[in-house]
Backbone bond lengths (Angstrom), bond angles and torsions (degrees), N, CA, C in turn:
res aa  C-N    CA-C-N  psi(-1)  N-CA   C-N-CA  omega(-1)  CA-C   N-CA-C  phi
1 M - - - 1.448 - - 1.529 110.10 -
2 V 1.319 115.90 133.99 1.459 121.48 178.26 1.529 108.98 -89.55
3 V 1.315 116.74 127.29 1.469 121.84 178.61 1.525 108.43 -91.30
4 E 1.325 116.57 127.18 1.466 121.26 -179.96 1.524 110.77 -98.96
5 W 1.328 114.76 142.58 1.460 121.64 -178.63 1.522 109.45 -127.99
6 Y 1.338 115.16 138.80 1.457 122.29 179.13 1.533 108.49 -127.30
7 S 1.324 115.80 154.32 1.475 119.87 178.48 1.523 110.88 -129.33
8 Q 1.342 117.05 31.79 1.457 119.40 -178.25 1.521 112.16 -65.44
9 F 1.338 118.04 -20.46 1.461 120.20 178.83 1.531 112.06 -67.66
10 L 1.328 117.31 -11.97 1.459 121.61 177.51 1.520 112.84 -89.71
11 D 1.324 116.91 -7.10 1.455 121.83 -175.18 1.524 109.60 -101.77
12 P 1.329 118.54 110.72 1.471 120.07 -178.03 1.525 113.08 -64.94
13 R 1.332 117.26 -16.79 1.463 120.65 -179.51 1.526 112.18 -89.91
14 A 1.320 117.01 -11.12 1.455 120.07 -177.26 1.527 110.37 -76.98
15 S 1.312 116.50 142.83 1.462 120.70 175.54 1.522 109.02 -73.93
16 K 1.324 116.39 148.85 1.456 121.01 -177.52 1.523 110.32 -68.75
17 D 1.322 116.65 131.95 1.459 121.65 178.11 1.520 108.27 -80.44
18 L 1.325 116.17 107.65 1.462 120.49 -175.50 1.525 112.52 -72.50
19 N 1.333 116.87 -10.90 1.463 120.16 -179.21 1.524 112.67 -89.49
20 I 1.340 116.34 -5.51 1.464 120.64 -177.87 1.524 109.11 -120.65
21 S 1.332 116.41 125.85 1.462 121.88 174.95 1.523 108.48 -95.67
22 R 1.321 116.15 128.81 1.459 120.13 -179.46 1.524 110.32 -125.29
23 A 1.329 114.92 147.03 1.457 122.35 176.88 1.516 108.56 -119.40
24 L 1.326 115.72 134.51 1.462 122.35 178.94 1.519 109.67 -105.18
25 I 1.331 116.62 130.06 1.463 122.27 174.90 1.523 107.38 -119.42
26 I 1.334 115.99 118.31 1.464 122.02 -176.24 1.525 109.03 -97.03
27 L 1.326 116.29 121.66 1.460 121.81 -179.86 1.529 110.73 -96.10
28 N 1.312 114.84 169.12 1.467 121.69 -177.06 1.525 110.22 -85.30
29 Q 1.330 114.47 66.42 1.465 121.76 176.97 1.524 108.55 -142.10
30 P 1.335 118.54 155.16 1.470 120.48 -176.91 1.520 112.32 -64.16
31 F 1.321 116.06 146.90 1.463 122.35 172.82 1.519 107.77 -155.89
32 S 1.311 115.97 161.20 1.463 120.91 -178.18 1.525 110.37 -88.50
33 A 1.326 115.50 157.25 1.458 120.53 175.74 1.521 110.36 -63.88
34 R 1.324 117.21 -34.80 1.467 120.92 179.18 1.517 111.37 -60.69
35 L 1.329 116.56 -47.79 1.461 119.66 -179.35 1.520 110.77 -67.39
36 L 1.319 117.21 -40.81 1.460 120.94 177.84 1.523 110.94 -56.29
37 K 1.332 117.47 -49.34 1.461 121.44 -177.47 1.524 111.18 -61.60
38 T 1.334 116.75 -39.21 1.467 120.54 -179.46 1.521 111.13 -65.34
39 L 1.328 117.12 -48.56 1.458 120.39 -177.23 1.525 111.41 -71.47
40 W 1.320 116.96 -37.44 1.469 120.86 178.54 1.525 110.27 -58.42
41 A 1.331 115.99 -44.66 1.466 120.65 -178.44 1.521 111.88 -67.31
42 A 1.329 117.00 -27.77 1.468 120.73 -177.39 1.526 112.60 -83.41
43 C 1.337 117.51 -10.90 1.464 121.69 -175.37 1.525 110.19 -116.96
44 E 1.311 115.96 153.49 1.471 119.47 179.51 1.520 112.96 -110.93
45 W 1.329 117.99 -14.01 1.467 122.19 175.93 1.518 106.24 -127.18
46 R 1.352 115.95 127.77 1.459 119.83 -175.32 1.516 109.67 -130.73
47 S 1.317 115.78 137.74 1.457 120.64 178.28 1.518 109.65 -138.13
48 C 1.327 114.96 157.75 1.466 121.89 175.99 1.526 108.25 -115.69
49 A 1.311 115.96 129.32 1.455 121.24 175.76 1.529 108.02 -86.89
50 D 1.341 116.20 99.98 1.463 123.30 176.64 1.532 111.35 49.83
51 G 1.335 117.83 -112.27 1.457 121.55 -176.04 1.510 114.67 -64.24
52 G 1.334 118.02 -9.03 1.457 119.84 172.53 1.515 111.18 -58.85
53 A 1.344 116.71 -27.87 1.467 120.66 176.80 1.529 110.73 -65.98
54 N 1.336 117.67 -35.75 1.467 120.40 175.33 1.529 110.48 -59.79
55 R 1.345 115.77 -44.70 1.463 120.80 -178.76 1.526 110.53 -62.74
56 L 1.333 116.61 -45.18 1.458 120.66 179.61 1.525 110.86 -62.06
57 H 1.307 116.07 -48.09 1.463 121.98 -178.98 1.526 111.42 -59.67
58 D 1.337 116.52 -47.97 1.460 120.68 -172.29 1.524 112.34 -70.97
59 I 1.333 117.44 -38.06 1.467 118.63 -178.01 1.524 110.80 -70.21
60 L 1.341 116.16 -30.45 1.459 119.79 177.24 1.525 111.23 -77.75
61 C 1.332 116.82 -35.00 1.468 120.12 174.70 1.525 110.54 -62.34
62 A 1.327 115.95 -37.17 1.465 120.51 -178.53 1.519 111.64 -64.18
63 S 1.338 116.57 -23.27 1.466 119.77 179.67 1.523 111.91 -72.26
64 G 1.348 116.74 -22.82 1.446 120.88 -179.08 1.515 114.60 75.31
65 D 1.323 117.22 4.98 1.468 122.52 -178.60 1.525 108.65 -103.98
66 L 1.328 117.84 102.96 1.463 121.43 -176.45 1.516 111.82 -66.02
67 D 1.323 117.62 -35.50 1.467 120.25 178.43 1.523 110.73 -66.27
68 L 1.325 116.26 -39.09 1.462 120.32 177.84 1.521 110.16 -63.12
69 R 1.328 116.69 -43.39 1.459 120.96 -178.28 1.528 111.00 -61.21
70 S 1.321 117.18 -44.05 1.462 119.84 -177.62 1.520 112.42 -72.91
71 S 1.349 117.30 -21.14 1.460 119.61 179.90 1.523 111.73 -78.73
72 F 1.323 117.67 -22.21 1.453 121.23 176.45 1.528 108.04 -92.41
73 R 1.311 114.99 75.74 1.457 121.98 -175.61 1.530 109.17 -106.90
74 P 1.336 118.83 111.31 1.466 119.74 -178.36 1.525 111.38 -68.63
75 D 1.313 114.93 158.08 1.468 119.91 177.74 1.519 111.57 -74.06
76 M 1.329 116.97 -23.36 1.461 119.83 176.37 1.512 109.82 -169.88
77 V 1.331 114.64 161.84 1.465 123.72 168.71 1.519 105.90 -122.90
78 K 1.325 116.86 130.32 1.469 118.67 -177.31 1.520 110.64 -142.80
79 G 1.328 116.13 146.14 1.453 122.79 176.24 1.512 109.88 160.72
80 D 1.332 116.24 -168.91 1.468 118.68 174.65 1.528 110.88 -83.16
81 L 1.329 115.86 -2.11 1.475 124.69 171.19 1.526 113.30 61.20
82 D 1.327 116.13 28.20 1.459 118.79 176.69 1.528 111.87 -81.27
83 S 1.340 116.76 -13.19 1.463 120.70 -179.90 1.526 112.65 -109.01
84 L 1.313 118.25 -19.92 1.458 122.22 -176.14 1.527 110.38 -67.53
85 R 1.324 116.92 122.70 1.462 120.62 179.08 1.532 110.58 -72.83
86 D 1.330 115.76 152.05 1.472 120.30 -178.61 1.525 111.70 -62.71
87 D 1.339 117.15 -40.35 1.461 118.99 -178.13 1.521 111.96 -67.13
88 V 1.344 115.99 -33.82 1.467 120.13 178.53 1.531 109.91 -72.08
89 K 1.323 116.48 -41.26 1.465 119.91 176.63 1.526 110.56 -59.72
90 L 1.331 116.27 -44.75 1.462 120.61 179.77 1.527 110.81 -62.76
91 Y 1.328 116.77 -40.57 1.464 120.21 -178.33 1.528 110.73 -63.06
92 Y 1.327 117.07 -48.72 1.468 118.71 -175.90 1.529 112.53 -73.41
93 T 1.315 117.89 -33.57 1.467 118.51 174.97 1.526 110.81 -65.84
94 S 1.350 117.26 -30.69 1.463 119.87 176.97 1.525 111.64 -67.90
95 L 1.333 116.45 -20.92 1.463 121.46 176.34 1.531 111.74 -95.72
96 N 1.334 115.97 9.66 1.472 122.14 -179.73 1.526 113.18 64.57
97 V 1.321 115.63 28.57 1.462 120.04 172.22 1.526 108.42 -82.98
98 P 1.332 118.96 124.89 1.464 119.99 177.98 1.533 111.23 -62.23
99 V 1.324 116.38 127.45 1.465 122.17 173.53 1.522 106.27 -112.58
100 I 1.332 116.39 109.01 1.463 122.32 -167.36 1.524 109.61 -107.69
101 Y 1.319 114.92 121.42 1.468 121.00 177.69 1.521 109.86 -90.35
102 D 1.338 116.13 127.61 1.465 122.53 177.43 1.523 106.97 -131.64
103 S 1.317 116.30 111.18 1.468 121.14 -173.53 1.524 114.05 -84.10
104 N 1.329 118.06 -3.24 1.466 121.23 -176.21 1.527 110.75 -60.63
105 Q 1.327 117.34 113.66 1.453 121.66 -178.73 1.515 112.96 -88.64
106 D 1.339 117.09 2.71 1.464 120.92 174.29 1.522 111.97 -91.70
107 S 1.329 116.67 -0.58 1.468 120.93 175.24 1.514 109.17 -131.77
108 T 1.327 116.27 142.87 1.453 121.16 178.46 1.529 109.62 -81.06
109 D 1.329 115.54 171.22 1.467 119.05 178.80 1.522 111.20 -63.44
110 L 1.325 117.65 -35.63 1.458 121.11 175.27 1.527 110.32 -60.95
111 M 1.305 116.94 -46.51 1.469 121.09 179.89 1.531 111.03 -62.41
112 K 1.315 116.48 -37.86 1.470 120.33 179.21 1.535 110.83 -62.95
113 C 1.334 116.83 -39.58 1.465 119.86 178.94 1.525 111.32 -69.03
114 V 1.310 117.11 -38.33 1.470 120.06 176.94 1.525 109.95 -63.98
115 Q 1.329 117.10 -40.20 1.468 120.42 177.50 1.523 111.01 -61.47
116 E 1.329 116.99 -39.28 1.463 120.74 178.13 1.532 110.53 -65.50
117 L 1.318 116.96 -40.35 1.465 120.83 176.97 1.523 110.53 -63.98
118 E 1.305 117.27 -41.05 1.464 120.19 179.62 1.520 111.69 -64.04
119 E 1.317 117.24 -33.18 1.463 120.24 175.25 1.531 109.93 -67.87
120 K 1.317 117.15 -40.00 1.469 120.67 176.61 1.529 109.80 -62.03
121 E 1.315 116.61 -42.48 1.462 120.17 179.07 1.531 111.13 -63.49
122 R 1.315 116.57 -38.84 1.473 120.56 179.55 1.526 110.29 -63.87
123 L 1.330 117.15 -39.29 1.457 121.08 -176.70 1.524 112.74 -76.84
124 T 1.344 116.54 -31.41 1.461 120.17 -175.37 1.524 113.79 -100.37
125 G 1.328 116.75 -17.55 1.448 119.95 -176.88 1.521 113.68 75.49
126 R 1.317 117.29 13.30 1.457 122.25 179.55 1.529 110.25 -104.52
127 E 1.325 115.65 154.87 1.457 121.00 178.01 1.524 109.33 -119.60
128 F 1.317 116.02 133.93 1.458 122.08 -177.03 1.523 111.12 -111.42
129 E 1.321 116.53 142.31 1.447 119.94 160.65 1.523 107.43 -75.76
130 I 1.330 116.65 148.51 1.461 120.50 -179.48 1.522 109.68 -110.07
131 V 1.334 115.63 130.71 1.457 122.65 173.21 1.523 107.40 -117.83
132 I 1.324 116.18 117.32 1.464 122.06 -179.21 1.522 108.30 -100.23
133 L 1.326 116.41 122.60 1.461 121.65 177.48 1.524 107.87 -92.96
134 G 1.331 115.95 106.23 1.458 121.68 -174.36 1.518 110.34 108.48
135 G 1.329 115.37 -176.39 1.456 119.96 175.13 1.509 115.25 105.70
136 L 1.346 117.72 -13.02 1.465 120.09 -178.86 1.526 112.00 -120.68
137 S 1.329 116.23 22.20 1.461 119.69 177.97 1.524 108.23 -145.64
138 G 1.325 116.74 172.41 1.465 119.29 179.77 1.514 112.22 81.87
139 R 1.328 116.43 -139.10 1.460 121.67 -173.34 1.526 111.52 -63.95
140 L 1.337 115.38 136.76 1.458 120.77 -177.95 1.521 112.05 -62.85
141 D 1.345 117.45 -39.87 1.462 118.80 -177.76 1.522 111.11 -65.13
142 Q 1.342 117.28 -34.81 1.458 119.98 178.16 1.528 111.03 -71.35
143 T 1.335 116.50 -36.33 1.461 120.10 176.28 1.521 110.64 -63.21
144 V 1.324 116.59 -44.54 1.468 120.25 179.17 1.529 110.38 -63.37
145 H 1.335 116.84 -35.80 1.467 119.17 176.04 1.525 110.55 -61.35
146 T 1.326 117.09 -43.14 1.458 120.16 178.13 1.525 110.63 -60.08
147 L 1.331 116.64 -47.10 1.465 120.66 178.90 1.524 111.07 -58.51
148 S 1.328 115.98 -44.62 1.464 121.19 -178.49 1.519 111.77 -68.01
149 Y 1.341 116.55 -44.39 1.464 120.32 -174.76 1.530 111.29 -66.77
150 L 1.331 117.72 -42.14 1.461 118.96 178.31 1.527 111.33 -68.70
151 H 1.325 116.72 -31.44 1.468 120.29 174.31 1.535 110.11 -60.45
152 K 1.311 116.93 -39.70 1.470 121.23 178.63 1.530 111.47 -74.74
153 L 1.332 116.79 -39.55 1.466 120.16 -176.39 1.521 112.83 -64.24
154 R 1.334 117.91 -22.64 1.459 119.78 -179.30 1.527 111.68 -58.56
155 K 1.348 116.62 -21.63 1.467 120.73 -178.16 1.524 112.23 -75.82
156 T 1.344 116.84 -22.04 1.461 120.33 -174.44 1.520 113.73 -122.72
157 R 1.349 117.56 -14.63 1.463 120.49 -176.89 1.524 109.91 -128.67
158 K 1.339 115.66 144.51 1.461 119.84 -175.79 1.514 112.33 -75.89
159 R 1.344 117.02 -42.63 1.463 119.60 -173.52 1.522 111.12 -143.58
160 V 1.330 115.21 119.19 1.457 122.30 175.03 1.525 106.92 -134.47
161 Y 1.329 116.31 122.15 1.454 122.24 -178.98 1.525 109.16 -114.23
162 T 1.315 116.43 149.30 1.457 120.33 170.15 1.525 108.14 -125.43
163 V 1.345 115.28 136.28 1.462 121.21 -169.64 1.523 109.79 -133.23
164 T 1.319 116.19 135.50 1.464 122.82 167.54 1.524 107.24 -125.66
165 D 1.314 117.20 -179.43 1.459 118.83 176.69 1.521 112.20 -68.27
166 D 1.320 117.18 -15.89 1.467 121.04 -178.45 1.526 113.34 -100.97
167 N 1.348 117.04 -33.67 1.454 120.05 -168.59 1.516 112.67 -140.82
168 V 1.335 114.48 159.92 1.449 122.60 161.63 1.527 106.40 -128.14
169 G 1.329 116.23 141.29 1.458 119.21 -179.11 1.514 110.89 -150.04
170 W 1.321 115.42 154.90 1.458 121.03 174.77 1.520 109.21 -160.26
171 V 1.323 115.62 169.14 1.454 121.68 -177.95 1.519 109.92 -94.53
172 L 1.325 115.78 129.30 1.462 122.38 171.91 1.522 108.02 -97.92
173 D 1.320 117.07 118.52 1.465 119.74 178.18 1.524 109.58 -72.07
174 E 1.303 115.40 167.17 1.466 118.56 179.79 1.526 110.24 -58.43
175 G 1.336 115.80 140.05 1.450 120.74 -178.34 1.522 111.29 130.35
176 E 1.339 116.01 -157.04 1.458 122.03 -176.46 1.520 110.87 -110.76
177 H 1.339 115.49 141.11 1.465 121.56 -175.37 1.527 109.86 -136.66
178 F 1.326 114.78 142.84 1.463 122.46 174.17 1.519 107.03 -120.75
179 I 1.335 117.25 115.65 1.464 122.22 -177.37 1.521 108.65 -105.12
180 H 1.329 116.02 114.29 1.454 121.34 176.18 1.531 107.83 -75.94
181 I 1.312 116.84 117.61 1.455 121.86 -174.07 1.529 110.07 -96.93
182 N 1.325 115.82 120.68 1.460 121.66 171.95 1.531 106.85 -91.85
183 H 1.313 115.97 98.34 1.466 119.99 -174.67 1.525 112.40 -72.55
184 D 1.338 117.32 -10.72 1.455 119.83 174.77 1.525 111.62 -76.21
185 V 1.330 116.18 -20.73 1.462 122.06 -175.75 1.522 112.20 -108.14
186 L 1.330 116.26 -40.15 1.459 120.87 -175.83 1.521 111.18 -90.65
187 G 1.332 115.47 139.41 1.457 120.69 173.56 1.511 110.60 -78.54
188 Q 1.327 116.38 -171.47 1.461 118.09 -173.81 1.529 113.75 -83.77
189 T 1.337 117.91 -23.76 1.461 119.32 -170.89 1.519 111.92 -87.19
190 C 1.318 116.64 138.07 1.463 122.39 180.00 1.517 109.34 -148.78
191 G 1.335 116.17 172.91 1.457 119.58 -179.33 1.508 112.19 -158.40
192 L 1.314 114.93 157.42 1.465 123.75 174.47 1.521 107.33 -124.05
193 L 1.341 115.96 115.47 1.456 120.98 -168.14 1.528 110.62 -115.94
194 P 1.329 118.00 117.96 1.466 121.77 -178.80 1.533 111.82 -81.30
195 V 1.327 116.05 69.04 1.462 122.11 -176.72 1.524 109.59 -92.67
196 G 1.337 116.92 130.84 1.461 120.58 176.13 1.511 114.89 83.56
197 I 1.320 117.44 9.54 1.464 121.52 179.67 1.522 108.69 -134.85
198 D 1.337 116.00 162.93 1.459 118.43 175.91 1.525 110.81 -76.13
199 S 1.336 116.69 -45.26 1.460 121.72 176.80 1.518 108.63 -169.10
200 T 1.318 116.09 166.37 1.463 121.45 176.32 1.513 108.82 -144.28
201 I 1.327 116.03 161.11 1.452 122.06 175.79 1.527 107.27 -107.89
202 L 1.328 116.75 124.55 1.462 122.37 -173.09 1.518 112.29 -118.48
203 T 1.344 114.35 139.50 1.458 122.14 169.28 1.521 106.91 -133.52
204 T 1.331 117.29 130.30 1.469 120.86 -174.94 1.527 111.15 -134.28
205 T 1.343 114.37 159.27 1.461 121.99 164.71 1.524 107.38 -135.98
206 G 1.318 116.55 159.80 1.457 121.17 177.39 1.513 114.36 88.12
207 L 1.329 117.81 5.07 1.461 122.13 178.13 1.525 109.99 -110.79
208 R 1.306 115.77 153.92 1.467 119.05 178.31 1.519 110.45 -63.12
209 W 1.337 115.54 -41.07 1.462 120.39 177.45 1.528 107.80 -116.78
210 N 1.346 115.19 88.17 1.457 120.08 -177.55 1.525 111.11 -74.53
211 L 1.311 114.59 156.38 1.451 122.42 177.44 1.526 108.34 -110.15
212 D 1.321 116.46 138.57 1.463 121.55 -177.32 1.523 109.10 -126.73
213 N 1.344 113.96 95.62 1.468 119.23 -179.67 1.538 110.11 54.95
214 T 1.335 114.93 45.44 1.461 122.06 -172.78 1.520 110.80 -104.53
215 E 1.319 116.77 136.14 1.466 120.39 177.47 1.522 109.86 -77.63
216 S 1.329 115.41 138.27 1.465 121.81 177.35 1.513 108.96 -129.98
217 S 1.336 116.83 133.58 1.470 122.02 179.36 1.515 109.18 -160.94
218 F 1.341 116.48 165.44 1.459 120.37 176.54 1.525 111.32 -66.57
219 D 1.313 117.69 -26.37 1.461 121.12 178.08 1.525 112.26 -86.04
220 G 1.325 116.52 -6.87 1.461 120.39 -177.92 1.515 111.00 -133.28
221 L 1.317 115.97 -130.05 1.462 121.44 -176.39 1.523 111.48 -78.71
222 V 1.340 116.43 133.25 1.456 123.35 171.13 1.523 107.11 -126.70
223 S 1.324 116.96 125.46 1.460 121.51 -176.51 1.529 109.89 -84.29
224 T 1.318 116.55 81.02 1.465 121.99 173.51 1.519 108.77 -103.33
225 S 1.341 115.81 160.05 1.469 121.84 178.37 1.521 112.52 53.35
226 N 1.352 115.42 32.72 1.453 119.35 171.07 1.527 108.17 -76.97
227 H 1.329 118.29 171.55 1.451 121.12 -177.57 1.523 111.21 -127.95
228 L 1.323 116.04 141.18 1.445 120.98 169.24 1.526 108.99 -72.97
229 V 1.327 115.51 147.68 1.462 120.45 176.88 1.524 108.42 -93.09
230 P 1.326 118.84 123.83 1.469 120.83 -177.83 1.527 112.16 -51.88
231 G 1.337 114.64 132.83 1.455 120.49 176.32 1.514 115.11 81.66
232 Q 1.325 117.65 -1.81 1.463 119.73 -177.22 1.528 111.15 -113.81
233 D 1.351 114.89 148.90 1.450 120.99 168.93 1.525 109.02 -87.64
234 V 1.326 116.55 178.05 1.465 121.12 -174.58 1.521 109.88 -123.72
235 T 1.313 116.25 135.38 1.464 120.84 170.14 1.519 108.59 -117.10
236 I 1.332 115.01 141.91 1.468 121.11 -179.41 1.520 108.70 -137.51
237 K 1.294 116.28 129.68 1.467 122.68 171.22 1.519 107.38 -116.60
238 T 1.327 116.44 124.27 1.465 120.55 -176.73 1.525 110.17 -133.87
239 S 1.313 116.08 141.74 1.473 120.31 -178.93 1.521 112.29 -85.82
240 K 1.356 116.73 -14.36 1.464 122.49 178.36 1.533 108.59 -138.81
241 P 1.331 118.02 161.40 1.467 120.15 177.02 1.528 110.97 -59.60
242 I 1.330 115.65 142.41 1.453 120.21 -176.80 1.522 109.34 -148.42
243 W 1.324 116.12 150.08 1.473 121.14 176.68 1.513 110.14 -85.16
244 W 1.336 116.19 130.86 1.459 123.39 170.32 1.527 108.26 -107.58
245 C 1.326 117.24 135.20 1.467 119.98 176.93 1.525 109.16 -141.04
246 A 1.321 114.95 150.63 1.466 120.67 177.37 1.519 108.08 -144.75
247 E 1.322 115.86 147.73 1.455 119.60 179.84 1.524 110.13 -79.55
248 L 1.333 115.48 152.60 1.457 121.25 174.82 1.528 109.48 -97.83
249 K 1.322 115.65 142.89 1.445 119.07 174.70 1.522 110.52 -68.25
250 D 1.298 116.42 149.96 1.454 122.30 178.94 1.516 108.60 -90.19
251 H 1.334 116.01 95.73 1.474 120.60 -178.37 1.521 109.52 -88.00
């Protein structure tokens, strides 16, 4: 079976797909107001992982629009709350946003938010795609955690994306994939990263430098700085799970 992937949630001009439920998790990393507004509109459940609430609060305060700030009200803030500022906690509690303390040090704030979403799914019987705002910039150890966690989540969740102002990325499980490319949103540069595996065998179409039954590994070939072909979609066949990433255009 070929798995199809779409990135219309990255396009601010695209109409919301009412057949897909998406959840946004905001991490404690920088992001632009433009990207926030696009992802917020594409998702129906939004949460902040601990200090992600600081980022949300501050970027909206910088706009100077009080009505705008109050309209971006997350469904919850959750984490061990070691990064959440007191003024931000007070602000969101005044809006009746649940601020949930979880002291478990064996799970990160991102993991805590995913656990909360899974409880919502259990109670409602609905399944959400996950869009993570942040996770691929800043501290290297946090980036590696994102890479590792999404590699694990592929076993239990169909679609989990992570987005920054520079990139979008997700894990392709072993098998065949068809990626619908929105060339209005995605830039030309992309990559296939063999993270968390010894090696994989790749076959692709739609790339400037396609791979044909080619082995990829950290000790060998890694397809970085590849290019999308204008007007074409991308197909990927991989024998092991692999990270796909593409740059976002600077709108």
